[in-house]
Steps between C-alpha positions, in 0.01 A plus 500: 500500500556156356815316592746481213483125485141500369618633176729288274853627457607310198282643234784558251864429473550864601422429863549216738442422866854601567455840353240615764736381778783691338289810472395495863862455602610807305638794703236707667713755679764732373754326722440163344552602142529786264202727487452714187313822578256624248613823353326801672268721285652835410347830377723764345800322652366501846450173695127493562469145649216484749674495839166435682502143391758225510772480244429246216756230419493267196434137551820288477529362146419141608193606686385718214535218248311258723214751548473560130493135425224436757287786379522393141399152596201639694655386828388829654457370859862374517621837372288689746622285788853565398445887447304526828788336692730775381275781632601639831268408798516867614541841349867559412691821499569718197855351463393138556473312175198309404491244209286601212410287199573642154213683327443208264395278797290766675307543172411129501378531859301809416331292217438204728271714725231509230590240229205265448714194539579601857156645583177383334645211300774330698628196321716357770464431875635800682477744211199666667730620778748660272302825454469582862855399589639712210299805627621444856860491386473808281350703776774384741763586261348844432487566880863399534666665200251743385396570141828653384760267657285199405512606130115454464507741201710256300309201613156642432576652167239445235661422159358550156379209294519438123199554295423126462551449875654158455737352757768458232563873494806585715594863508768692681241570770571155633871542547458556873335162539808306398839447658811658362627165393175397320562550133134471405548153342405152622198337670567662834490850356182413300329380816599817681366712234174314479447557870548865469283516189221370715574745773275778620744766398507397136143390448354792697623757228513786770408561850174681431386224270533253783332738744197529264475122460532459882214748557295327244540181705355678803166509318513203256716235657494481886729184491763696323455815696589311812852485385527822294393710800803371707730577204351850464540573876862395484572709190329800663724455812802465276429807292413711804819403679704559191359850451538598854857379533614650174346835584670485836834424359468793242419733781797378724744519208367849394386395162236753397460326160402181681690242290426218732133571504500535122653159472234341731316176407164685451670760272627213284158349480349837385769539241369183338161660470622783265607728774351847509262454214124517537456141375732371770316655775166384356611146497631521850175637630318216301707256681422641846125492432487169308167355591464172313280660227519405133724798434723433795528130423598574135748764615661295779503138394615197704880457557504117439262320270198363673634647829151515653444133470536291811632140523219242483426342834520145365861555386621630832706188560871515460610498143748230395817674376621412152866407432738794473756512215628852441739387222194393301293795582274311743447712818267253673185700435623806690484722198179361343297780635284646212581846620863472395395493131184711515472833355371812672250535223279221631136539551394649835393227757142450605422653847419276783199709583155408380437842354726635229589861557439665174523863592776714644557702817197727424254210421208505740483124483854471625498251782854513620450600865608165640724437793795438275448821310465699833822340612671625185408871555773555759752355249380718219524802730853405610617490145357835434660631817850363387459669162412828673797460736741448205361792288505721803859475596659471154608835345400379153243226570412234244128586545344842549376507853208719437385280213550194703253632763255616240481165327467325841219736601316478171510117505387478868206737417379265222495182722175348583355631830587208721857484387527875505390506865769241591764694316432837665443364859750697709497240782621221277721698256877429504567832339673763719275773637624765256436267209149415638400872531652578158325211323163550675491864409610424143210250456246729648603793288426285199146459624433855614267727301630808318325716762713364771765735650854413425711413801778721358283803547440417868862402576781611273740246645251214460645366180848455639410399854316173432283580796129561582349762723143549649467818286569308183259219591223755591532730193629266221372138560237441766204712351516363151355198316673319214535662157251236362151371597640141526428348837833323503693827452315669771555209736878512412496872595346423830740214577797710409372782729453252776860383474643858477301609811620202696860576416446866582358425834724210606823681394407804720451752222120495495383734776132600557377792299172656458482427133557127530153383572327722235755383241444132571127524509489710179726241320279203606178677382674601178604147417164355573339764284745444216426127474126552497533689173626184322299440189224246496442251216348598165145457631568737779487233770783398724631162410359209700855371591706783612864438403620756742342351811845404652643844420188670655556298814870595508412860459240493777717319750805725425289801567392354838869433584584863407235626756627252758853617447383857535348423832817355636699809370252734671512306833870506499506859403260614788699285754827661382345849530373431846834370611682796342272754682554334836879481453519869419304610803756527776265665748291193550539291812704189507200279505325637192347254270724443188243315295129492458457124589682321782435227745478539881829320540674753279350790699612355833855444382522861363439684823518386869286803611197400308305430819453870549337553159155443378420201296176451303159581623475182689806580713618141478835364356470187294646375180334523163474739217536858602509839325638846592325820443668719224419818718818581684316671778291188586526394857477137419789288388299245317161334459378143458343446160186366646465783754490769213298281264767409255509164324784569256782740463367832374643670194688824548494694832279402785373716779355352824138567614620710783678747270208499248246591779430879494654693789283725720513865447648456146327502163531197296 
């Protein structure tokens, strides 16, 4: 962080070098001055302050005024130095107060994380550090005070704009951004309003509009995505902590109607998107899957005018500051940003990519699988997960939970194959296991043919359990191709089955059964046969350039992985069965072999009396690969591979040559 003396302190008559010294000398402890506690939140008359975090205390009036002046003069680093000095060096107790800036100042810091003048177009030396420093402070404050005590809901509240979107409009939504003594008149009040008019929380319209634009940047504008992704990560952390803490408080205070959870930050954001209506859910889902296409770019436009443009390299030198005269309306160039006066109806910006994405999510030419887009998948899944959490625990949710999942599954199903594969990958998914199983099954049901058996007929509790069983996999999913002859759809079915089988096996619910191999082999053959029926061109010849070459490769490789996974399941199943049989047999001697394969060292440690037993045909003890005969009456403990002609581990049971040799006096 830059030292305070690198930024001028005498920008306007409202501040002076003495003011910063006075601010730092303001009382920092309750014993040094009067500390005003922020009123605790209540629900139905019950104090529901979050006791798991420190108690929030208002800044002393003098400190509050200094911070406000510094922020509105773009002296953010000085403000952050001051605010950071007020944070405790270690975690305080629930009754220990911690200073918290007012929501109006937190909102400015939230804007600074992504504003172009502090990120891609810094106009002054040190401004490029403001974004990171603001984010660090907000995270530290959230960790200390929590989302409720820190009043983040008031700070990060999106306000409605007038139809013309001009900065001169000043509605009652801005009342929280001014002090009580501010009458709304005078140049200082005008400067304050202009700063908040240019803030993210006013220009962004609503949370999901900002989310949609941020995800568009992950495809179109990597330089902007660099900052938006950090903002999104912080917002996801904030929303998650807010939901979890509010739900916990509702449970602790025995509030079945969940008033705290209903008053959460995310619930407020959803309410701005027409609440329970279908249109609101549709626009929310469009924001989650914004992909930089023409439709998405038109739907979710930039927050600030020409936001995507970077500062020219030849103008990176420090800009000479103009004279400041607030009484004459000259703010020294601080408020000359075009975005202050721009309208949200401006033309969409030109992408930084060479290729213009003309299609949508289902466009086969969609080329969005870039590192930035892959990085955004976890954030998209997190937002969906938070919506699911809220709708699951609220008695009367703002969105229908089943419809939320249906729209999510339908949208994922229509994604291009590379993006689809990344979305359904169970190893990288941030969704909880129950949500993963539910969404994977929901998507595969959309692709199953009408002849497929419904899981509800196999297991009546399936619909409410959000689980998967081997029987459902064998009878309802594994043997079937997709409901179309499209190669991509059949590849998607195979990828989905692959992920479901991995979950089933890894979570311990996928035991070996006789019908597993036939079901997998039947399904692979059915999908291969289905795609061969794809119609040829009008002349009856297959097109020279196969547009499905990548999908065919995915289908083939996925089938191979299914067979490989089956091999692993069978090996594990046979070993478990062998171990179970040996454990149940209590009549065996103490030195009986517990596994088919073992080393000589394992055998010597198992029994000290092994010298009296027979070992191999060569009668020699030496290390190496050895195998035991599956005939319990065999007189040999084990054999060397090379002595019995083995080069690899045999499949199934193995009987030694001595036991296979016919006995005299008996018919074979």
